[in-house]
N, C-alpha and C positions, 0 to 999 in steps of 0.2 A: 084092487090088488092090495091096496092097504089095509083094507078090511080083512081081507084074507089073511095078510101077513100078522095082523093084530090078533086075530082068531088062532092061528099056528102058535103064536106065542103064548096065548093063554092058556092052551092046551098043553102045550110042554113044559111050561111052568108048573102046571097043576099035575101033571103026570110026575114030575120030578121033585114035587114038593119044594119049589124056589119061588123067589120073585123074579118078574118079567126082566126087572130092570139087570138082575145078574146075569142073563142070557144076553142081554145087549151090551153090557161091560164086556162080558167074554169076547164076543164078536168083535168090537170095537179093538180090545186089545190084541186079537189075532191080526188086525190090519194096522199096528204098530201105532193106534191113538189112545194115549190113557185117558179115560173119560174123567178122572180125577181133577185132571188139569184144565177141561176145556169149561169154557164160560168164565164171567166175571165172579168174582168173589160177592157172597150175599145175593146170588140172583135168585129173584123173587120165582122165577119159575122152577129153580133147582129144588126138589122135594127135601134135599137135605139141609138146608138154609133153615136159621131160626128165625 
């Protein structure tokens, strides 16, 4: 199932010419979760960390 979901996200991102994380962020926000506040600061797994 996870591979199917990943492939579907990749296809949607390619079709809409956006990044996959943008789709995930929008979905989280639709459920009332702010992805910008998730996790600890300077999380090594966070691609936005420096």
